C-alpha positions in Angstrom: 166.0 156.8 108.7 163.9 157.2 111.6 165.3 156.6 114.9 162.7 154.9 117.1 162.8 154.3 120.8 162.4 151.0 122.3 158.8 151.9 123.5 157.8 153.0 120.0 159.1 149.8 118.5 157.0 147.7 120.9 153.9 149.8 120.1 154.5 149.3 116.4 154.9 145.5 117.0 151.8 145.4 119.1 149.9 147.3 116.4 151.2 144.9 113.7 150.1 141.9 115.9 146.7 143.5 116.3 146.4 144.1 112.6 147.4 140.5 111.8 144.9 139.2 114.4 142.1 141.3 112.9 143.0 140.3 109.4 143.2 136.6 110.5 139.7 136.9 112.1 138.1 138.6 109.1 139.8 136.6 106.4 139.7 133.1 108.0 137.6 132.7 111.1 134.6 134.8 110.1 134.1 133.1 106.7 134.4 129.7 108.4 131.8 130.6 111.0 129.4 132.0 108.5 129.9 128.9 106.3 129.2 126.7 109.4 126.0 128.6 110.2 124.8 128.3 106.6 125.5 124.6 106.6 123.6 124.2 109.9 120.5 126.1 108.5 120.6 124.0 105.3 120.8 120.8 107.4 117.8 121.9 109.5 115.9 122.8 106.4 116.7 119.4 104.8 115.7 117.5 107.9 112.4 119.4 107.9 111.9 118.6 104.3 112.7 114.9 104.9 110.2 114.7 107.7 107.6 116.3 105.5 108.5 113.8 102.7 108.1 110.9 105.1 104.7 112.2 106.2 103.6 112.5 102.6 104.8 109.0 101.8 103.0 107.6 104.8 99.8 109.3 103.7 100.3 108.0 100.2 100.7 104.4 101.5 97.5 104.8 103.6 95.5 106.2 100.6 96.8 103.4 98.4 95.9 100.8 101.0 92.4 102.3 101.4 92.0 102.4 97.6 92.9 98.7 97.3 90.5 97.9 100.1 87.6 99.8 98.4 88.5 98.2 95.1 88.2 94.8 96.7 84.9 95.8 98.3 83.5 97.0 94.9 84.5 93.7 93.5 82.1 92.0 95.9 79.0 91.7 93.7 76.9 89.8 96.2 73.2 90.8 96.6 72.3 93.5 99.0 69.0 91.7 99.8 70.9 88.6 100.9 73.1 90.8 103.1 70.0 92.5 104.6 68.6 89.1 105.5 71.8 87.8 107.0 72.3 90.9 109.1 68.6 91.1 110.1 68.9 87.5 111.4 72.1 88.4 113.4 70.3 91.4 114.9 67.2 89.3 115.6 64.7 91.3 113.5 64.4 89.1 110.5 60.8 88.0 111.5 59.8 91.7 111.5 60.8 92.3 107.9 57.9 93.2 105.7 59.5 93.7 102.3 62.8 94.3 100.4 62.9 96.1 97.1 66.0 96.6 94.8 66.1 99.6 92.4 69.0 99.7 90.1 70.2 103.3 89.6 72.7 105.1 87.4 75.6 103.3 85.9 78.7 105.4 85.7 82.1 104.2 84.4 82.5 100.7 85.9 80.2 101.3 88.9 76.6 100.3 89.4 74.5 102.0 92.1 71.6 100.0 93.6 69.1 101.5 96.0 67.5 98.9 98.3 64.4 99.7 100.3 63.5 97.6 103.3 60.7 97.8 105.8 60.4 96.4 109.3 57.4 96.4 111.6 57.4 96.2 115.4 61.1 96.3 116.1 63.0 97.7 119.1 65.6 100.4 118.8 68.6 98.4 120.0 68.3 95.5 117.5 67.6 98.1 114.8 70.8 100.0 115.6 72.7 96.7 115.6 71.3 95.9 112.2 72.3 99.3 110.8 75.8 98.9 112.3 76.2 95.5 110.7 75.0 96.8 107.3 77.3 99.8 107.2 80.3 97.8 108.4 79.8 94.9 106.0 82.2 94.0 103.2 80.2 96.0 100.7 80.1 99.7 100.0 76.7 100.5 101.6 75.4 103.6 103.3 72.0 104.5 104.8 70.4 107.0 102.5 67.0 107.3 104.2 65.7 106.2 107.6 62.1 106.7 108.8 61.1 105.5 112.3 57.5 105.6 113.4 55.8 104.5 116.6 54.3 101.0 116.0 50.8 100.0 117.0 51.8 96.4 117.8 53.4 96.9 121.1 55.1 99.2 123.6 58.6 100.5 122.7 58.4 99.1 119.2 58.7 101.0 115.9 57.9 100.7 112.2 61.1 101.4 110.3 61.7 102.0 106.6 65.4 102.2 105.5 66.8 102.9 102.1 70.3 101.6 101.5 72.5 102.8 98.6 75.3 100.4 97.5 78.0 100.5 94.9 79.3 97.5 93.0 81.4 97.1 89.9 79.6 96.0 86.8 
């Protein structure tokens, strides 16, 4: 056999220790660290997906709530003409109302569209804007389709106004 000196034996032992340390690192420590990194990235990905899911669920709840609100508004089958008179009185322009005309329009599915034309003579801008605000924020689905404002002959800073409202109701 080989006869090794004490120094060579220590070098071989150091080399064996080094090889065992390298094998330990590559066979045990490195896979554990890569597994931990993979788990961390999966966790971050899952947290991001959960946050996105929460956001989508929140949007769903808001849309559902808005749908129920609009369905309740559509169920309100009160007359637009009555609503115009109430809001004109609140805005202080009921005495300036000349006429109101209802024109039923298309009926689609379970919805009925009504176009209402109203004319005011000799009204100021501020009460008119209050009236339009009250109409559009009422408990009916109403929007202004047409608005015509002309300078009135009756007085200073007064206008003749023609407004066309479109409203939706359920049949």
